[in-house]
N, C-alpha and C positions, 0 to 999 in steps of 0.2 A: 262471395257467398255469405249468406246470413241466415240465422235460424228462422224457420217459418212458424209463426204462432199457430196453435192448434185450431183456432177458429178459422184462420186463413186456409189451413189444410182441408178443413171440412168444406169450405167454399169452393176450393179448387176441385175437390172430389165431386162435388155436385155439378160443377160446370163440365167436367169430363164425362160424367154420366149422362148429362144432357146431350153432349156431342155423340156419345155412343148410341143413345136412343134415337137421335135424329138420323144418324147413318143407317141404323138397323131398319128404321121404318121408311126412310126416303130414298136411300141410295143402294142398299144391299139387294142384289138380285134374288127374288123369291125362287125357290126350287122345291121340287118334290124328291125326297130321298128315294133311291132305287128300290129299297125294300118295301116302302109304302106303295110305290108305283106298281110293283108286282101283285099287290093285293087287289088291284083293279082288273087283273087278268085272270079270270077263273080257269082252274084246271089246266088243260093243255091248249086252251084257246090262244089266239094271237090277236094283238091289236094291229090296226092298219092305219097308216098315215099317208098323206100325199107326199110329204118330203121328210126325210130323216137326215139330220145333220149330226155328224160324229165329231164331238169336241166343242165345248163351249168356251173356247179360247178366244183370241183376238178376232180371227176371221170367222169362226163359227158363230160367235155372238152376233156379228154383223149380218151374216147370211140368214140366220134364223129369224132375227127381228124384221129384216126387210121382206122376207117371204111371207111372214105373218101379217104384213100390211094388207095382203090380199085375203080378205075375210073368208072367202069360200074354200081356202086351203087349210088343211090340218097339218101342223108342223110339230115334229118331235126333235128335241135337242138333247143329246146324251153327253154327259161329262163324267170322266173317270174320277175326278177329284171332288172334294167337299165344297160347300158354299164358301164365299169369301169371309175373312175375319177382320174385325176392326183393327187388330194389332198391326196389320200391314198397310194401313191407310195413310200413314204419315208421309208427306213428300220428302222429308229428311229421313231417308231409309235407314240411316245409322241408328235411329231410335229403336227399331225392331226390324232388322233386315230379314225379309221372308225367304231369301234364297238359302238353300241348303237346310230347309225345314220340311215339315210334312206337306207343305203347299208346293213343293218342288219335286219333279221326277227324279232329281239327283242322278242324272246320267253320268257315267264315267267312260272315258275312251279307253281303248287298248293302249299299252305303252307305246310311246312315239319314238320312232327310230331317229328322226332328224331334228327333234326339238325336245324341250322339256326336261333336261337333265336336272334342273333345280326343283322339279315337282316330285311329290311322293310317287315312286314307281314310274316316273316319266308319264304319268296319266293326267289328262285334263278332266276337270269337272265341266259338265255342260248343263247349265241351269235351264229349266223349262217349267213353266207353271203347270202344276197339277191341281187346279182349282178353277172354279167358275170365274171366267175372265182370262184364264190361261196366263201367259207370260206378262200380259198387260197388268196383271194383279200383283206381280212380284218384281217388275223391272224398276228402272230409275226414272220413269215417267217422262222421258225426253222425247220431244217431237221433232223428227228429222225426216224429210221426204226422200232424200237422195238427190241425185243430179239429173237434169233433163236428158243428158247424154246416155245415162243408164237405160232409160226406157226406149230411146231411139235405137240403141244397140240391140235391145231385145227384139224389136220389130225387124231390124236388118237381118238378124239371125234366124228369123222365121216365125216369131210370135206376132202374127198379123193382128192388128187392132190393139196393140199394147205400146205404141209410141207415146211420147210425152203428150202430144195433142189429144190422144185417145184416153189416157189415164187421168190427165189434169182435171176434167170435170168431176171425177169421182173423189179426188182429194178435196175439191171445193164442196162437194155434196156432203162429205163426212164432217167438215170443219165447223166448229162454233168458236171462232177465234175472238178473244176478248180485247185485242189490241185494235182500236178503231183506225189508227194510222196504217197498220198493215192491211186491214180490210179495204181501206180506200184505194190501195194500189190495184185492186182487182185480182190479186194473186192469192187471196185467202177468202175462205167462206165464213159466214156467220150464222147460217141457218141449220147447220147439221147437228148431230147428236154428240160429236166428240169435242168436248170442251177443252180449249187450249188457252192457257194464261201465260203472261210474262212471268218468268221466275222472279220472285221478289228480291231483285239484286240491289235495290236502292239503299239498303242498309249494309251491303257487303263491300268492305273496303277493297278487297282483292279485285273485285269486278271493276271498280273505278280505276285502280292502278293498271290493270291489264288493258282496258280500253284506251287509256291515255297512251300507253306504250304502243298499242296497235295503230292508233291514229298517226303517231309519229313516224311509223314505217309504212303508212298507207295500206295497212292490213286490217282495218276495221270494216265490218259489214253489219248494218243494222238488222239484217234478216237473212239467215242462211237458207231459208226456204223461199227466198224472193227471186229477184231477177238474176242474181249471181249467188252461187254457193260459197265462193271463196272468201277467206279472211276469218278473223275472230268475230263472233257474233254473240249477243246475249242469248241464253237458252229460253225456250218456251217449254212448258211442261203441261201434261194432262192432269189438271187439278181443278178443284172446285172449293174455294174458300177454305183451304187447309186440308182438304180430303184428296186422296188419290182418286182420279177419274179413269177407272179401268174401262175396257171394252164392255164389261158387264154393267158398270154404272151407266155408260153411255147408251147402251142398246137394250138392256134387260132389267133395269131398275123398276121398282113398283109402278111408277106412273107410266112407264113404257108398256109393261105387261097388262096394265089396266086397259090399254088399247089393243092388246094382242091376246084376246081370250082363246084364240085358236092355237096358241103356242104352249107346249108343255116342256118345261125345262127340268131335266132329271139329273140329280147329282149322284156321285158314287156308283156310276154305271159304266164299267169298263167294257168297251167293245172288243170282242174276241176275233170277229171276222165279219166281212161283208158276205151275205148269203147270195150266191149266184147260181143260176140254173146251168149245170155243166153242158147241157145239150144246146140251149139257145143262147148261152152267154149273156143272159139278161139278169140284172140285179133284182132280187125279190125282197130283200130285207136286210136286217143286221142281227147278229147274235151278240148278246151282252151278258155280263155277270155283275152281281152286286158286290162291291168292294168297299164295305164300310167297317171292316175289321171285326164284325159281329156275325153277320149272316154267312151261311155256307156258300161256297163258290158254285152255285148252280146257274147254268146258262139258260137264257130264254131268248126267243126270236120275236122280233117285231117286224111286221110286213110293211112294204112300201108300194104305193100305187104309181108314183111318178118317178122320183129319183132319190138316190142317196148322195149326199155331198159330204166328202171326207175332209175334215178340217182339224186334224189331230196334230198338226205341226210337222216340221221337217225331219223329226226323228220317228215319231209314232205313225205318221201317215204311211211311209214306206213299210213300216213293220206290219201294219194292219193289211195293206195290200198284199204283201207276201204271204201272210197267214191265210189270206183269202184265195190264193192260187194265182196271183198276179205278180210276175217278177221273172228273174232269170230262171229258165226251166231247169238248168243244171243245179242251181242253188236250191230251188224248191224241192226237187227230187232228193237232194242230199238230206233234206229235213223231213222227208216222207210226206210231202204235200204235192198233190196232183196239179200240174200247171194248167191254167185256163187261158192265160195270155202271156206270152214270152216277151217281157219288156225289161228295160234296164232300170228297174226300181231300186232305189237306194244308191245308185251311182251319182256322180256329179256333186257330192257333198262339198260345200264351200262354207267358210266362216272367216270372220275377221280375227286377227291376232292383236293382242295388246301387251305392252311392257310399260311399267310405270317407273317414274323417277321422282324423288323428293327434292324440293328446293327449300332451304331455310333462309330466313331473313333476320335482320336485327330489329325489325318493326313489329311490335307486339300486336298491332292491329291486323296483321296479315294472317288469315287462316283461323278456323275454329279451334277452340281449346276446350278442355274438360270443364273449366269454370263456366263457360258460356252454355255448354250443353246441359249443365245442372243448375243454371241460374233460375231462381224462382220467378223472376220477372218474365223470362221467356216462356216458362211453363204456364204462367198465368195468362199471358197474351194469347197463347195458342188455345188454352182451355176456354177463354172468354169469347174470342171471335175468329179463331183460325188464322191469326197473323203471326208475324215474328219469325224467329229462326226455324222453328219446327215446320213452318209452312213452305220452306224453300228447299229446292234440291241443292245438294252440295256441289253439283256441277254448275259453275257460274258461267261457263262459256264453252262453246265448241269452236274449233278452228279447222278449216279445210284449206289445203294448200296445193297449188300447182307448182311443180318444180321444173323449171325450164330445161335443165340438163336431162331429166328423164323424158320430157316431152320430145326433145330432139332425138333421143334414142329410140323411143317407142311410137312416135307420131301421134301422141295424144293431143286432142284439141285444147286450146288455151283456157277454156272454161271448166276443164275436167280436173278434179283433185287427185293427187297421188297419196295423200296422207290426211288423216283426221286426228285431232287431239281433243281430249276433254281436259279441262282445268278444274281441279277438285279443291274446294276451299278448306283443306285441312292437311296437316302433315302427320296426323295421328293415324296409326293403323295397328291395333293390338295384335300381337303375334298369333293368338288363338283364332282371331278372325281370318287371318291369312291362311292358316292351316285348314280351317273349316270351310271357307268359302272359295279359296283359290287352290287348295291342295298343295300349298307350298311345303317343301320339306323343311322341318324345323331348323336344320343347320343352314339353310339358304337365307332365312329371314334376316339375321343380323348383317349378312353380306349384301342384302338387296336394298332395304329401305333406308332407315336413318342410322348414320354412324353413332356410336355410343355417346360421343361428346356433343352431339346435336339433339339428343333425345329431349323432348319437352320444349324445344325452341319453336317459335312461330314459323309458319311456312305453308307450302301447298304442294300438290302432286300434279304432274303432267302424265297423261296416259295416251300416248300416240297409238293410233289404230292403223294397221295395214289394210288398206281398202280393197285392193284388187289382186288377190293371190292367183297364181297360176296353178298351184297345187290343188288337187282334187282328191276327195276321200270317198268312203263308202259307209252305208248302214246295212247290216246284214242280220239275219236271224241267228240266234244262238241254238234254237231248236224249234219245235212246233208248238210249244207251250205258250199260250197268250200272256201268261204272267212272267215269263222270262224277259229280262231286259235285253234290248238289241245289242249287237256287237258294233261299236262305233269306232271307225278308224279315219280320222280327218287327214292323215298323212301330212300334217303341218310341216311346211318348209321342205317338202320333198323335191321341190324345184329350186335350184340354187339361185335363180333369178329373184325369187321372192325375198331372200335374205338381203341381197344387194339393194333392191329397191326400198325395202323397209328401213335399212340402215341409213340410206340417204335422207329419207323422210324424217326419221327420228333425229338425225343431226340437225336438219333444218329447224325443227321445232325447238330443240334444246338450245341451239345457238341464238334463236330469237330472244330468249330470256337472258342468256349469258351476255349478250351484246346490247341489251336494252338499257338506255340511260335512266329510264324510270325505275327499273328494277335494281340498277346499280345504286340508286339513291337509298334503297332500303336494305342494302348490304346482302344481296342475293348470293347464296352459296349452294352449289350443286352437291348432292349426295350421290356421286357416281357409284353404281353397284361395284362391289369389290370381290367378285367371284374369282377364286384362285386361277381358273382356266383362262381368265382374261387379264391377269395381273401384268403380263409382260407388254401389253398393248397400251399406247398412249390414251389416257382417258379423254373421251370426247372425239376421238377420231372415228372415221367410218368403220375401220377394222375393229375398233373397240365395240361399237354398237352392233356390228355383225355378231360378235362373240356373245354379248349379253342377250341378244335376241335369240340365238340358238339355245342359250342356257335357260332363259326365264320366260320367254313368250308363252302366252296361254290364250285359251279361247275367250273371246269377248261375248260369247253366248248369242251369236247371230247366225245360226246354221240355216242354210237355204239349199235348194237345188235338187233334192233327192227324188222328186217326181217331175222332172224337167218338162217345161212347156215348149211347144214349137210345132213345126209342120208335122202332119201325120206321116209323111214320107221319110222323115228324119229318124234314122234308127236309134239316135241317142235320146229321143223324147219318150215320155210316158203319157202325157196328155196333149191334146191338140190346143189350139188357141182359144177354144171355147171351154177348155178345162175338162173335156170328156176323156175318160180313160180309154186308150186305144184297144179295140177288140172286145170291149165290154159295153153293153148298153145300160142306160139309166144310172150311170155312176160318174161322178166328177170329183176332182180334188180342188180345194180352194183354201190355200194357206201359203206360207213361205216356201214350202217344198216345191212349188211350181216355178219359182224364180229361176230363169235359165242361167243368169250371171249375176253375182252378188252386187248389190247397189252401193252407192257411195254414202254410207251412213247407217244409222241404227235402223232396225227392220220393223219396228212397231207400226209407224205410219204407212209404209207401203203395204203391210199386211192388212190393215184396215181398208186401204184402197182396193186390194184384191178381193176382200169380202164384199165391198160395195159393187164392184164390177161383176163379180160372180153372181150375186143375187139378181142383178139386172139381166144378165145373160140367161139365167134359169127362168126368170119370170117371162122374158121375151119368147123363149122357146116354148112356153106353155100358154102363150096368147095374152100376156099382160104386159103393160108398159109402165115405166117408172116416170113419175112427175118430178123433174129436177127442181122446179120452182117451189115445191112444197116445203114449208118450214116444219122441221121434224124433231127439234130437240126436246120439247116439253120440259123446259128447265124447271127443276124443283124450286120451291120457295127458299129464300135465303135463311140460313141458320140464325136464329135469335133476332 
């Protein structure tokens, strides 16, 4: 570190202001505040739209923008949260992490019986974006499609038209991949709105070290979204020259809406219920309230001519359906709601679990440190042209691994992963962050992360994710008040098999680093969590990992499955393969809640795909076709 001259500070401030101005005018999705929107509806009159989309999150942004390509349709997109904020646009989210802020729904689960003893009250936080762009505006920007087998499994279980060959064209349609070598393979698109860049790993020493170690064990993969998902691969992120590229940036930014005059995007509009005629079971509109912290909570109804598409996410979509009279009849009556369609809404909740572990090294080049995060040179690079440290995700690699022992036991195909891990380019984790963003109990933190003698040493974090849990949870109503948070019970690790499989996968990942000759050269040292309940077990054994998983595993914020898709005749499903809600006309669900079985990886990219496919289904149902050859990204001019 060195002092920054006053003139230089002024120059940096001017550059940052230029970046803010560019983002505000070129990338921020324009919205109309709900209170202002109400002034356009006189008295007790109602506005009418062809389509109303509930939720301007990842899927909702896609659906609304695609339907608005059909100029003769009038589209309304309602979002409960505010517009996006520049503060959360840094790819290095450590700069200003938007999770657990006003941009987050800040959901909390009920106390968990089988897991989470190291969390405050045994409760998990479940982050979900409450902002235009949804969770794509607050996540870690990582682009992972999942495994081909995931989608083929959906189709085999009754989701007709959702096999890999069916969904692959929609991944391609959405992608604007900036890596020409990947595009040449034919497995990536370059004409879509969703910009995907290589994470700027070229300056990150840990990435070089990791990939050398992976190649030595034949575990390197140049593209985890390519022919094979298995192995350690460089990360790709949703970014644009140092800015976060959310679903709102991709599908709703100013130059997009310039071509979508028939699309109205309303912020701070929380939907209370879908309005359904109880006699005909036909959807007629939505009821929403202004939630800007200033206006009174007065509800208004907007009418729909064709369809309502619910894209409020895996927690809020089931909540809104239940408030609308769609769900378990017994549960609805318990909350004084008259049932209109008796369906298993809110059942089948699935999520990935994660436990993290710190490794220290003797090499000061491994991992970010505070000096780098406050280096004026890095700040200057980012302010000037959006490059350098602040433009990179701290997740330098994802690894996906197939474990033969588990394959033999469960009959999983050889291309299918059992465990995923993120490699994070820092060993730093301030205790207050762990309490705020992970709900760690204060007494757990010194036992969990870095031992006192290793504080301040260089290193990195591994974060193995358990990909395919058998445990299933629920989302239920607390009461019939739309403003009440839902009751979320993931029932994490309620199936003993989950703990066994997760422990084997965790050991596989940890042993890779402990046994690697490349990492031995830099003096790798594991910080095995030292929870008292696990003290009698040999550190690094499967039994030990089972113990720390039970104690410290928490949500990876990938909830899915609560409005399950499948055959109409299947009593466990809420929507059919065309995403239509069973028993109700003119109503669909299009978001991660429809996923029948959780995918092998992060859920952002699959949710974009769901939005693309849903928009195509809706358009086809109403007599319009989608042109897959059309270039649609309208890429903004480069900054400076």
